[in-house]
PDB file of N, CA, C and O in Angstrom, chain B, residues numbered from 101:
ATOM      1  N   MET B 101      11.402 -10.742 -18.160  1.00  0.00           N
ATOM      2  CA  MET B 101      10.576 -11.614 -17.360  1.00  0.00           C
ATOM      3  C   MET B 101       9.128 -11.160 -17.511  1.00  0.00           C
ATOM      4  O   MET B 101       8.832  -9.968 -17.433  1.00  0.00           O
ATOM      5  N   GLY B 102       8.245 -12.104 -17.725  1.00  0.00           N
ATOM      6  CA  GLY B 102       6.834 -11.775 -17.837  1.00  0.00           C
ATOM      7  C   GLY B 102       6.019 -12.489 -16.783  1.00  0.00           C
ATOM      8  O   GLY B 102       6.487 -13.446 -16.166  1.00  0.00           O
ATOM      9  N   TYR B 103       4.820 -12.032 -16.580  1.00  0.00           N
ATOM     10  CA  TYR B 103       3.913 -12.651 -15.621  1.00  0.00           C
ATOM     11  C   TYR B 103       2.664 -13.113 -16.352  1.00  0.00           C
ATOM     12  O   TYR B 103       2.077 -12.357 -17.126  1.00  0.00           O
ATOM     13  N   LYS B 104       2.254 -14.361 -16.107  1.00  0.00           N
ATOM     14  CA  LYS B 104       1.019 -14.871 -16.691  1.00  0.00           C
ATOM     15  C   LYS B 104      -0.184 -14.251 -16.004  1.00  0.00           C
ATOM     16  O   LYS B 104      -1.133 -13.827 -16.665  1.00  0.00           O
ATOM     17  N   TRP B 105      -0.148 -14.197 -14.694  1.00  0.00           N
ATOM     18  CA  TRP B 105      -1.251 -13.641 -13.922  1.00  0.00           C
ATOM     19  C   TRP B 105      -0.730 -13.238 -12.549  1.00  0.00           C
ATOM     20  O   TRP B 105       0.357 -13.650 -12.143  1.00  0.00           O
ATOM     21  N   GLY B 106      -1.499 -12.444 -11.849  1.00  0.00           N
ATOM     22  CA  GLY B 106      -1.129 -12.030 -10.506  1.00  0.00           C
ATOM     23  C   GLY B 106      -2.366 -11.741  -9.674  1.00  0.00           C
ATOM     24  O   GLY B 106      -3.408 -11.347 -10.199  1.00  0.00           O
ATOM     25  N   VAL B 107      -2.236 -11.940  -8.381  1.00  0.00           N
ATOM     26  CA  VAL B 107      -3.309 -11.659  -7.437  1.00  0.00           C
ATOM     27  C   VAL B 107      -2.686 -10.894  -6.277  1.00  0.00           C
ATOM     28  O   VAL B 107      -1.587 -11.226  -5.832  1.00  0.00           O
ATOM     29  N   GLY B 108      -3.378  -9.877  -5.787  1.00  0.00           N
ATOM     30  CA  GLY B 108      -2.831  -9.130  -4.669  1.00  0.00           C
ATOM     31  C   GLY B 108      -3.906  -8.403  -3.889  1.00  0.00           C
ATOM     32  O   GLY B 108      -5.062  -8.325  -4.307  1.00  0.00           O
ATOM     33  N   PHE B 109      -3.503  -7.877  -2.754  1.00  0.00           N
ATOM     34  CA  PHE B 109      -4.419  -7.055  -1.967  1.00  0.00           C
ATOM     35  C   PHE B 109      -3.625  -6.043  -1.162  1.00  0.00           C
ATOM     36  O   PHE B 109      -2.428  -6.208  -0.926  1.00  0.00           O
ATOM     37  N   ASP B 110      -4.317  -4.993  -0.746  1.00  0.00           N
ATOM     38  CA  ASP B 110      -3.726  -3.880  -0.025  1.00  0.00           C
ATOM     39  C   ASP B 110      -4.625  -3.579   1.172  1.00  0.00           C
ATOM     40  O   ASP B 110      -5.835  -3.427   1.009  1.00  0.00           O
ATOM     41  N   ILE B 111      -4.054  -3.491   2.360  1.00  0.00           N
ATOM     42  CA  ILE B 111      -4.824  -3.197   3.572  1.00  0.00           C
ATOM     43  C   ILE B 111      -4.320  -1.882   4.155  1.00  0.00           C
ATOM     44  O   ILE B 111      -3.117  -1.695   4.340  1.00  0.00           O
ATOM     45  N   GLN B 112      -5.251  -0.972   4.442  1.00  0.00           N
ATOM     46  CA  GLN B 112      -4.915   0.299   5.072  1.00  0.00           C
ATOM     47  C   GLN B 112      -5.970   0.644   6.110  1.00  0.00           C
ATOM     48  O   GLN B 112      -7.155   0.387   5.901  1.00  0.00           O
ATOM     49  N   ALA B 113      -5.557   1.211   7.202  1.00  0.00           N
ATOM     50  CA  ALA B 113      -6.477   1.718   8.212  1.00  0.00           C
ATOM     51  C   ALA B 113      -5.767   2.866   8.910  1.00  0.00           C
ATOM     52  O   ALA B 113      -4.644   2.706   9.390  1.00  0.00           O
ATOM     53  N   GLY B 114      -6.412   4.012   8.968  1.00  0.00           N
ATOM     54  CA  GLY B 114      -5.706   5.156   9.514  1.00  0.00           C
ATOM     55  C   GLY B 114      -6.563   6.046  10.378  1.00  0.00           C
ATOM     56  O   GLY B 114      -7.763   5.830  10.547  1.00  0.00           O
ATOM     57  N   ILE B 115      -5.905   7.061  10.922  1.00  0.00           N
ATOM     58  CA  ILE B 115      -6.589   8.055  11.739  1.00  0.00           C
ATOM     59  C   ILE B 115      -6.243   9.442  11.208  1.00  0.00           C
ATOM     60  O   ILE B 115      -5.177   9.656  10.631  1.00  0.00           O
ATOM     61  N   GLU B 116      -7.161  10.374  11.414  1.00  0.00           N
ATOM     62  CA  GLU B 116      -6.934  11.752  11.007  1.00  0.00           C
ATOM     63  C   GLU B 116      -7.429  12.656  12.132  1.00  0.00           C
ATOM     64  O   GLU B 116      -8.503  12.437  12.693  1.00  0.00           O
ATOM     65  N   TYR B 117      -6.633  13.673  12.452  1.00  0.00           N
ATOM     66  CA  TYR B 117      -7.027  14.632  13.478  1.00  0.00           C
ATOM     67  C   TYR B 117      -7.061  16.017  12.845  1.00  0.00           C
ATOM     68  O   TYR B 117      -6.118  16.418  12.161  1.00  0.00           O
ATOM     69  N   ILE B 118      -8.149  16.746  13.074  1.00  0.00           N
ATOM     70  CA  ILE B 118      -8.296  18.098  12.540  1.00  0.00           C
ATOM     71  C   ILE B 118      -8.235  19.079  13.707  1.00  0.00           C
ATOM     72  O   ILE B 118      -9.086  19.053  14.596  1.00  0.00           O
ATOM     73  N   PHE B 119      -7.233  19.934  13.696  1.00  0.00           N
ATOM     74  CA  PHE B 119      -7.090  20.964  14.717  1.00  0.00           C
ATOM     75  C   PHE B 119      -8.078  22.095  14.456  1.00  0.00           C
ATOM     76  O   PHE B 119      -8.575  22.238  13.339  1.00  0.00           O
ATOM     77  N   LYS B 120      -8.366  22.901  15.483  1.00  0.00           N
ATOM     78  CA  LYS B 120      -9.297  24.022  15.337  1.00  0.00           C
ATOM     79  C   LYS B 120      -8.821  25.014  14.281  1.00  0.00           C
ATOM     80  O   LYS B 120      -9.638  25.703  13.670  1.00  0.00           O
ATOM     81  N   SER B 121      -7.525  25.094  14.061  1.00  0.00           N
ATOM     82  CA  SER B 121      -6.964  26.013  13.054  1.00  0.00           C
ATOM     83  C   SER B 121      -7.199  25.524  11.623  1.00  0.00           C
ATOM     84  O   SER B 121      -6.976  26.277  10.676  1.00  0.00           O
ATOM     85  N   GLY B 122      -7.647  24.266  11.448  1.00  0.00           N
ATOM     86  CA  GLY B 122      -7.886  23.701  10.121  1.00  0.00           C
ATOM     87  C   GLY B 122      -6.769  22.794   9.635  1.00  0.00           C
ATOM     88  O   GLY B 122      -6.905  22.151   8.594  1.00  0.00           O
ATOM     89  N   ILE B 123      -5.668  22.732  10.370  1.00  0.00           N
ATOM     90  CA  ILE B 123      -4.559  21.854   9.988  1.00  0.00           C
ATOM     91  C   ILE B 123      -4.947  20.414  10.321  1.00  0.00           C
ATOM     92  O   ILE B 123      -5.493  20.140  11.390  1.00  0.00           O
ATOM     93  N   THR B 124      -4.662  19.502   9.400  1.00  0.00           N
ATOM     94  CA  THR B 124      -4.975  18.083   9.597  1.00  0.00           C
ATOM     95  C   THR B 124      -3.687  17.263   9.603  1.00  0.00           C
ATOM     96  O   THR B 124      -2.734  17.564   8.883  1.00  0.00           O
ATOM     97  N   ILE B 125      -3.682  16.229  10.425  1.00  0.00           N
ATOM     98  CA  ILE B 125      -2.574  15.282  10.468  1.00  0.00           C
ATOM     99  C   ILE B 125      -3.180  13.881  10.377  1.00  0.00           C
ATOM    100  O   ILE B 125      -4.137  13.563  11.083  1.00  0.00           O
ATOM    101  N   SER B 126      -2.615  13.049   9.502  1.00  0.00           N
ATOM    102  CA  SER B 126      -3.120  11.684   9.361  1.00  0.00           C
ATOM    103  C   SER B 126      -1.959  10.689   9.384  1.00  0.00           C
ATOM    104  O   SER B 126      -0.856  10.983   8.925  1.00  0.00           O
ATOM    105  N   VAL B 127      -2.238   9.516   9.927  1.00  0.00           N
ATOM    106  CA  VAL B 127      -1.273   8.418   9.973  1.00  0.00           C
ATOM    107  C   VAL B 127      -2.008   7.155   9.531  1.00  0.00           C
ATOM    108  O   VAL B 127      -3.060   6.815  10.071  1.00  0.00           O
ATOM    109  N   THR B 128      -1.440   6.467   8.543  1.00  0.00           N
ATOM    110  CA  THR B 128      -2.081   5.281   7.989  1.00  0.00           C
ATOM    111  C   THR B 128      -1.067   4.150   7.824  1.00  0.00           C
ATOM    112  O   THR B 128      -0.281   4.178   6.877  1.00  0.00           O
ATOM    113  N   PRO B 129      -1.059   3.159   8.714  1.00  0.00           N
ATOM    114  CA  PRO B 129      -0.236   1.966   8.464  1.00  0.00           C
ATOM    115  C   PRO B 129      -0.844   1.177   7.300  1.00  0.00           C
ATOM    116  O   PRO B 129      -2.064   1.129   7.143  1.00  0.00           O
ATOM    117  N   ARG B 130       0.025   0.558   6.481  1.00  0.00           N
ATOM    118  CA  ARG B 130      -0.481  -0.178   5.324  1.00  0.00           C
ATOM    119  C   ARG B 130       0.382  -1.396   5.026  1.00  0.00           C
ATOM    120  O   ARG B 130       1.564  -1.445   5.369  1.00  0.00           O
ATOM    121  N   GLY B 131      -0.235  -2.367   4.386  1.00  0.00           N
ATOM    122  CA  GLY B 131       0.476  -3.553   3.925  1.00  0.00           C
ATOM    123  C   GLY B 131      -0.063  -3.968   2.567  1.00  0.00           C
ATOM    124  O   GLY B 131      -1.266  -3.897   2.316  1.00  0.00           O
ATOM    125  N   GLN B 132       0.836  -4.403   1.696  1.00  0.00           N
ATOM    126  CA  GLN B 132       0.431  -4.830   0.352  1.00  0.00           C
ATOM    127  C   GLN B 132       1.139  -6.140   0.032  1.00  0.00           C
ATOM    128  O   GLN B 132       2.344  -6.272   0.247  1.00  0.00           O
ATOM    129  N   TRP B 133       0.374  -7.118  -0.487  1.00  0.00           N
ATOM    130  CA  TRP B 133       0.927  -8.413  -0.856  1.00  0.00           C
ATOM    131  C   TRP B 133       0.454  -8.783  -2.260  1.00  0.00           C
ATOM    132  O   TRP B 133      -0.715  -8.600  -2.596  1.00  0.00           O
ATOM    133  N   ASN B 134       1.369  -9.303  -3.074  1.00  0.00           N
ATOM    134  CA  ASN B 134       1.046  -9.728  -4.440  1.00  0.00           C
ATOM    135  C   ASN B 134       1.671 -11.096  -4.704  1.00  0.00           C
ATOM    136  O   ASN B 134       2.832 -11.335  -4.373  1.00  0.00           O
ATOM    137  N   TRP B 135       0.894 -11.978  -5.295  1.00  0.00           N
ATOM    138  CA  TRP B 135       1.387 -13.274  -5.740  1.00  0.00           C
ATOM    139  C   TRP B 135       1.367 -13.268  -7.263  1.00  0.00           C
ATOM    140  O   TRP B 135       0.325 -13.021  -7.870  1.00  0.00           O
ATOM    141  N   LEU B 136       2.513 -13.538  -7.881  1.00  0.00           N
ATOM    142  CA  LEU B 136       2.641 -13.456  -9.333  1.00  0.00           C
ATOM    143  C   LEU B 136       3.132 -14.798  -9.876  1.00  0.00           C
ATOM    144  O   LEU B 136       4.063 -15.389  -9.330  1.00  0.00           O
ATOM    145  N   ASN B 137       2.513 -15.267 -10.933  1.00  0.00           N
ATOM    146  CA  ASN B 137       2.936 -16.491 -11.603  1.00  0.00           C
ATOM    147  C   ASN B 137       3.954 -16.103 -12.668  1.00  0.00           C
ATOM    148  O   ASN B 137       3.625 -15.417 -13.636  1.00  0.00           O
ATOM    149  N   VAL B 138       5.186 -16.545 -12.479  1.00  0.00           N
ATOM    150  CA  VAL B 138       6.286 -16.166 -13.357  1.00  0.00           C
ATOM    151  C   VAL B 138       6.402 -17.165 -14.513  1.00  0.00           C
ATOM    152  O   VAL B 138       6.253 -18.372 -14.325  1.00  0.00           O
ATOM    153  N   THR B 139       6.668 -16.642 -15.700  1.00  0.00           N
ATOM    154  CA  THR B 139       6.893 -17.515 -16.858  1.00  0.00           C
ATOM    155  C   THR B 139       8.283 -17.250 -17.423  1.00  0.00           C
ATOM    156  O   THR B 139       8.776 -16.122 -17.379  1.00  0.00           O
ATOM    157  N   GLY B 140       8.905 -18.288 -17.950  1.00  0.00           N
ATOM    158  CA  GLY B 140      10.186 -18.138 -18.627  1.00  0.00           C
ATOM    159  C   GLY B 140      11.369 -17.887 -17.708  1.00  0.00           C
ATOM    160  O   GLY B 140      12.360 -17.298 -18.142  1.00  0.00           O
ATOM    161  N   VAL B 141      11.300 -18.314 -16.449  1.00  0.00           N
ATOM    162  CA  VAL B 141      12.404 -18.110 -15.515  1.00  0.00           C
ATOM    163  C   VAL B 141      12.948 -19.474 -15.097  1.00  0.00           C
ATOM    164  O   VAL B 141      12.203 -20.332 -14.626  1.00  0.00           O
ATOM    165  N   GLU B 142      14.279 -19.665 -15.279  1.00  0.00           N
ATOM    166  CA  GLU B 142      14.880 -20.936 -14.894  1.00  0.00           C
ATOM    167  C   GLU B 142      14.962 -21.052 -13.378  1.00  0.00           C
ATOM    168  O   GLU B 142      15.065 -20.045 -12.677  1.00  0.00           O
ATOM    169  N   ASN B 143      14.917 -22.283 -12.874  1.00  0.00           N
ATOM    170  CA  ASN B 143      15.030 -22.577 -11.442  1.00  0.00           C
ATOM    171  C   ASN B 143      14.000 -21.823 -10.614  1.00  0.00           C
ATOM    172  O   ASN B 143      14.289 -21.405  -9.493  1.00  0.00           O
ATOM    173  N   SER B 144      12.818 -21.648 -11.149  1.00  0.00           N
ATOM    174  CA  SER B 144      11.765 -20.943 -10.423  1.00  0.00           C
ATOM    175  C   SER B 144      10.664 -21.925 -10.054  1.00  0.00           C
ATOM    176  O   SER B 144      10.371 -22.851 -10.810  1.00  0.00           O
ATOM    177  N   TYR B 145      10.065 -21.725  -8.908  1.00  0.00           N
ATOM    178  CA  TYR B 145       8.934 -22.547  -8.493  1.00  0.00           C
ATOM    179  C   TYR B 145       7.645 -22.084  -9.158  1.00  0.00           C
ATOM    180  O   TYR B 145       6.596 -22.701  -8.979  1.00  0.00           O
ATOM    181  N   GLY B 146       7.720 -21.006  -9.921  1.00  0.00           N
ATOM    182  CA  GLY B 146       6.546 -20.524 -10.637  1.00  0.00           C
ATOM    183  C   GLY B 146       5.802 -19.410  -9.942  1.00  0.00           C
ATOM    184  O   GLY B 146       4.890 -18.822 -10.525  1.00  0.00           O
ATOM    185  N   MET B 147       6.169 -19.101  -8.704  1.00  0.00           N
ATOM    186  CA  MET B 147       5.466 -18.043  -7.984  1.00  0.00           C
ATOM    187  C   MET B 147       6.465 -17.075  -7.365  1.00  0.00           C
ATOM    188  O   MET B 147       7.471 -17.492  -6.792  1.00  0.00           O
ATOM    189  N   ASP B 148       6.187 -15.796  -7.482  1.00  0.00           N
ATOM    190  CA  ASP B 148       6.923 -14.754  -6.773  1.00  0.00           C
ATOM    191  C   ASP B 148       5.954 -14.084  -5.824  1.00  0.00           C
ATOM    192  O   ASP B 148       4.806 -13.825  -6.183  1.00  0.00           O
ATOM    193  N   VAL B 149       6.403 -13.806  -4.629  1.00  0.00           N
ATOM    194  CA  VAL B 149       5.580 -13.089  -3.653  1.00  0.00           C
ATOM    195  C   VAL B 149       6.268 -11.767  -3.371  1.00  0.00           C
ATOM    196  O   VAL B 149       7.406 -11.735  -2.903  1.00  0.00           O
ATOM    197  N   LEU B 150       5.576 -10.684  -3.658  1.00  0.00           N
ATOM    198  CA  LEU B 150       6.097  -9.348  -3.401  1.00  0.00           C
ATOM    199  C   LEU B 150       5.282  -8.739  -2.269  1.00  0.00           C
ATOM    200  O   LEU B 150       4.052  -8.787  -2.290  1.00  0.00           O
ATOM    201  N   SER B 151       5.957  -8.171  -1.290  1.00  0.00           N
ATOM    202  CA  SER B 151       5.230  -7.571  -0.177  1.00  0.00           C
ATOM    203  C   SER B 151       5.836  -6.221   0.185  1.00  0.00           C
ATOM    204  O   SER B 151       7.028  -5.983  -0.010  1.00  0.00           O
ATOM    205  N   GLN B 152       4.995  -5.351   0.710  1.00  0.00           N
ATOM    206  CA  GLN B 152       5.413  -4.033   1.172  1.00  0.00           C
ATOM    207  C   GLN B 152       4.690  -3.732   2.475  1.00  0.00           C
ATOM    208  O   GLN B 152       3.490  -3.975   2.598  1.00  0.00           O
ATOM    209  N   LEU B 153       5.407  -3.214   3.425  1.00  0.00           N
ATOM    210  CA  LEU B 153       4.824  -2.734   4.667  1.00  0.00           C
ATOM    211  C   LEU B 153       5.310  -1.302   4.866  1.00  0.00           C
ATOM    212  O   LEU B 153       6.468  -1.000   4.576  1.00  0.00           O
ATOM    213  N   GLY B 154       4.448  -0.419   5.352  1.00  0.00           N
ATOM    214  CA  GLY B 154       4.872   0.950   5.558  1.00  0.00           C
ATOM    215  C   GLY B 154       3.833   1.768   6.295  1.00  0.00           C
ATOM    216  O   GLY B 154       2.804   1.260   6.741  1.00  0.00           O
ATOM    217  N   VAL B 155       4.134   3.046   6.407  1.00  0.00           N
ATOM    218  CA  VAL B 155       3.248   3.997   7.075  1.00  0.00           C
ATOM    219  C   VAL B 155       3.160   5.244   6.205  1.00  0.00           C
ATOM    220  O   VAL B 155       4.182   5.810   5.818  1.00  0.00           O
ATOM    221  N   ASN B 156       1.942   5.669   5.900  1.00  0.00           N
ATOM    222  CA  ASN B 156       1.729   6.934   5.206  1.00  0.00           C
ATOM    223  C   ASN B 156       1.441   7.996   6.251  1.00  0.00           C
ATOM    224  O   ASN B 156       0.606   7.786   7.130  1.00  0.00           O
ATOM    225  N   ILE B 157       2.123   9.140   6.169  1.00  0.00           N
ATOM    226  CA  ILE B 157       1.919  10.258   7.090  1.00  0.00           C
ATOM    227  C   ILE B 157       1.542  11.472   6.261  1.00  0.00           C
ATOM    228  O   ILE B 157       2.222  11.802   5.289  1.00  0.00           O
ATOM    229  N   GLY B 158       0.466  12.134   6.640  1.00  0.00           N
ATOM    230  CA  GLY B 158       0.005  13.292   5.872  1.00  0.00           C
ATOM    231  C   GLY B 158      -0.232  14.506   6.750  1.00  0.00           C
ATOM    232  O   GLY B 158      -0.633  14.389   7.908  1.00  0.00           O
ATOM    233  N   VAL B 159       0.023  15.677   6.175  1.00  0.00           N
ATOM    234  CA  VAL B 159      -0.262  16.953   6.808  1.00  0.00           C
ATOM    235  C   VAL B 159      -1.022  17.779   5.789  1.00  0.00           C
ATOM    236  O   VAL B 159      -0.610  17.861   4.632  1.00  0.00           O
ATOM    237  N   GLY B 160      -2.119  18.391   6.192  1.00  0.00           N
ATOM    238  CA  GLY B 160      -2.911  19.160   5.250  1.00  0.00           C
ATOM    239  C   GLY B 160      -3.615  20.315   5.937  1.00  0.00           C
ATOM    240  O   GLY B 160      -3.401  20.597   7.116  1.00  0.00           O
ATOM    241  N   TYR B 161      -4.456  20.966   5.166  1.00  0.00           N
ATOM    242  CA  TYR B 161      -5.252  22.082   5.687  1.00  0.00           C
ATOM    243  C   TYR B 161      -6.677  21.939   5.172  1.00  0.00           C
ATOM    244  O   TYR B 161      -6.884  21.720   3.979  1.00  0.00           O
ATOM    245  N   LYS B 162      -7.642  22.057   6.043  1.00  0.00           N
ATOM    246  CA  LYS B 162      -9.048  21.938   5.664  1.00  0.00           C
ATOM    247  C   LYS B 162      -9.616  23.346   5.475  1.00  0.00           C
ATOM    248  O   LYS B 162      -9.703  24.124   6.424  1.00  0.00           O
ATOM    249  N   PHE B 163     -10.000  23.659   4.233  1.00  0.00           N
ATOM    250  CA  PHE B 163     -10.589  24.953   3.917  1.00  0.00           C
ATOM    251  C   PHE B 163     -12.094  24.919   4.195  1.00  0.00           C
ATOM    252  O   PHE B 163     -12.731  23.880   4.022  1.00  0.00           O
ATOM    253  N   GLY B 164     -12.650  26.015   4.612  1.00  0.00           N
ATOM    254  CA  GLY B 164     -14.083  26.093   4.835  1.00  0.00           C
ATOM    255  C   GLY B 164     -14.485  25.500   6.166  1.00  0.00           C
ATOM    256  O   GLY B 164     -13.641  25.163   6.996  1.00  0.00           O
ATOM    257  N   LYS B 165     -15.794  25.378   6.359  1.00  0.00           N
ATOM    258  CA  LYS B 165     -16.300  24.870   7.637  1.00  0.00           C
ATOM    259  C   LYS B 165     -16.679  23.433   7.551  1.00  0.00           C
ATOM    260  O   LYS B 165     -17.125  22.851   8.541  1.00  0.00           O
TER     261      LYS B 165
END
């Protein structure tokens, strides 16, 4: 299966907290949507919509001041 063209976007907005010890915690909800024009597929309307929703969670350490 091939795609002639595709259009998409990704939205993210998150928060990060830095503790006095330098440890960081972040949480970022995100959503991604893509519209793809499909070629060579029988019984297709010509468009596929792919979407993803999720949450990124991070733990880190901040070196230095």
